[in-house]
C-alpha positions, 0 to 999 in steps of 0.5 A: 876248536873255535876261539877260546876267548868267547865264553858267552853262549847266549847274550842274556841281557835286558835287550835279549830278554825283550827281543825274546819276548817279542819273538815269542809273542809273534809266534803265539799270535801266528800259531795260536789257532793251532791250540784249537786244532784237533788231531788229523788222520795223517800219522796222528792216530798211530803215533799219538791217539791209539799208541798204547805205549805212551804213558805206560810203564814200559815206554822207555824200553819200547822207545829205544827199540821201536821202529814205528812209523819208520823212524828211530826217535826214542827221545821224541817218544819219551817226551810225548809219553810225558805230555800224555801222562800230564795233559792227557790224550787231548790234542791241545797239550801236544800242540802247545808243546810243539808251539812252545819248542818252536818259539824256543827255536826261533829265540835260539836262531836269534841268539845264534845270529847275534853270536855269528854277527860278530864274526861277519863284522856287524855292529852291535845294532846290526847284530840285534836287528839281524837276530830279530829278523832271522828269528822272526823269519824262521818263526813266522814263515808259512813253511814252518806251519806243517811242522808246528801244526801237525802234532806228529811232526814234533820230532823235527822241532825238538831235534832242531832245538838240540841241534841249535844248542849244539851249534851254539856250544860249538861256536862258543868253544864247548866241544863236549857240550856240542857233541852231547847236544848233537847226540840228543838231536839225533836221538830225537830224529835224525834230521841233520845227518850232514851236521859234521859238514855244516860245522866244517863249512862254519869253520871256513866261514864265518868262524874262519878257523882254518886261519888258525888250524890246519884243515886236517885238524879241523877234519879230525875234530869232526870225527865224534860228530861223524861217528854219531851221524853214522850210527844215527843213519844206520838206525834210521836206515833200519827203521825206514821202508825205503823203496827198492830200485825196482820200484823207483829206479836210479834215474827216477830218484835223481829226477825227483831229488835234483829239483828239490833244492830249487823247489824248496827255495822257491817255496821259501821266497814265495810261500803261498799255496803250500800244500800239506802233501805233494804226492809221489808220482804213481809210477816215478820215471826218469826225465833227463830234460827235467834232471838237466834243467834242475842240475843247471839251476843248482850249478848256476847258483853254486857258480854265482855264489863261488864267484861272490865268495870274496865279497859275500862269502855268506852266500856260498856258505849258506848255499852249501849248508842248505844243500848239505841239510836238504840232501838226505830228504831230497828224494834219493831214498824215497820213503812214504808217499810224499815227493816233497814236504814242508817239514823237510825245510824246517832245519835247512830254513835256519841257514836261510833265515840267518843269511836273510837276517844278516844281509838285511842288517848289513844293507841298513844305512842311516837315514830315510833309506835305512828306515824304508828298508826296516819298514819293508822288512817288518811288513814282509815279516808281518805278511809271513805271519798272516799267511802262517796264521791262515795256513794253521787253520788248514790243519784244524781237522782232517777234513779241512786239511785234505780239502785244502790239499785238493783245492791246490791239486785236484789230482792228489789221490792221497788227499782224496783218499784221506778226505774220504776216510775223514768224511766217513768217520764224521758220518758224512757217508754220501760225501765219503762215497763220492771221494772214494770213487774219485780216488779210484778214478785217479788210481784204478788199482787202489784196493783200500779205497775199493774196500772202504767204498764197498763197506760204505755202500753196504752200510748205505744199502743196509740203512735204506733197507731198514727204512723200507722194512719199517715202511712195510715194503718187505720185498724191496727191503730184501733186495736192499739187504741182498745188495748190502750183503753182496758188497759186504758179506759180514754185515750181520744185521743185514743178514739177520734182517733179511732172514727175519723178512724171509721167515715172515714170507713163509720161507722158513728153511731159507730163513733158518739158514740166514739167521744161523749164519747171522748169529755166527757172524756176531748178530747181537739182536735178541730177536735173531735167536727168537726168530731162528728158534721159531723157524726151526720149530716150524720146520720140525727141529725142536732140538735145535730150537731148544739149543738156540734159545738156551744159548741165547738165554745164557747170553741175555739173562735179563731178557724175559721174552727169550726165557718165555719162549724157551719155557714154552718150547720145553713145556710143549715139545712133542718129543718127550726127550726134548721136554723138560718140565722142571726147567720149563716151570722154573723159567715160566714162574720167573717170567710171570713173577717179573711181569707181575703175574699180569701177562696172559701169555706168560700165564698161559705158558705157566699153565703148559709148564704145570701140565708138563709137570703133571700138575693139571689142577694148577694148569687149569687154574692158571689157564683160567686166570690167563683167559680172564686176564686177556679178556680184562685187557680186551684181547679177545683173540688171545683169550680164545687162544688160551681157552683152546689150549685149556681144552687140550689139557689132559683130564686125568687128576693132577698128581699134586691134587688134594 
């Protein structure tokens, strides 16, 4: 194992504390806007917002058994659960967690660089400068923003924290501690399946342990790490939905995977125009020319690094580590809709940052040239911080995120679709419709976009119909309700409103069919059963009308109008088997009591209930009160209607008369 004489894991000292504070403040300055960001509609709703297991009693067993979102990450679930229990469902708590752990990672990169600096013969001052530079590059690089500002990407951050602790333990001759931290890293997210190979590279350079032990011994030491990696790979493979070879052929996979290292390297060197999503081609195909160019580029860098191995062995070691860590996410096993993603650079970026920090520190020389190099490095790091802060704002909301993605790639159908969803959820239906249409133009067989578009268009047609109906334009309103139902047959309100308008136009049987279906579809408006009962009565189906009103009264016990109509029907139905004088009287008395015995129509219905119960004197007296009350209110038409009802009362004595 590594040289046993070095027992210092972290260089705790005043200068370490000061440097750690500087790095933490730099990270806070760059990523502070993330604390005001919300969740985005990219995994967050499933992972965090609507996840009932977070904070629940069964979270431990669930975390170690679930395959949600296609990853095995039990420790990440448990940490999220704790945050939700303590800080609640607000996004601020989750973003603060990501930022805190990201800052800790930067400090660990600083510590690791200082520790390894001794193995590459840097002076104490150079080691400190190298550590600060590496930590700052890692913390402030814009490519880190996706991982930090996207709450659902937190497992990458936490996994790296454990991985860095594992590596620090390894280089400080703590093999058992290193194995434990590596296991924790894999249980958080299997982001470093190639870590055993990384350790082997580190044994060769910068630790140079092959000079002390046979290479076979170094290999044997990696067996526990390799066993953990194999177990994690199996768990991850069972969790993922990997595209089949039929969906994405082998040549297409290599065509996507081979350029990935060069693409990520370019984004590292030129971190501008970073998109939250680089989508897979709709139909991935193999391209021998692109494959050959990418392979030639990787080989050229490898040959150059090999040629410089004696003078600058760090380049070869860093390039090997970079490829090893990037290989699992390069595209050979495509999952999800992304071809590349910035979060995949988070772990491999550590090696790049350490190499840059050590190289810059070694290049420093006393005098003006060294000062100029330090100033240039500081300016470059500061520029990264400014770019990162701007990048954070793109993750403020779903609308901001996908708008930015579309600014960078107008043909990004996934961004167009998710932007449409976000706009619809924000009540901006017209804009959402246009983006759903754009999505379909990009991907004609996008079924989800078509369905959502139809629902939005149906809702818009329904709202337009409501406006027309309120303006008294019944025919136009019916046409719009019909259009809404053609787009979404389950719109209960549109069907109910069309039924009521149809009834008002005298088409009672058609209205009854519409209104009954609206109720079956879940229409909640109490006017629907009222209208349906009216249509049924007018078409001679009093029994069905009574059934409809009875169910409606049970569902809306506080609605006086429903009870009044049911009382009237039970008191005046022509079929004696339908009439129920006792129930009618009970309902009518309740309605009159609740209206203060001052509603002439309620009193008229009470009169009819008394008559149905055979209490004619009470019926006539109540009718007289009803007519008088109507005249008192200046409603001559209602008074005349009540008087006509009174004339039709039987002339035999009431069985209740004295």
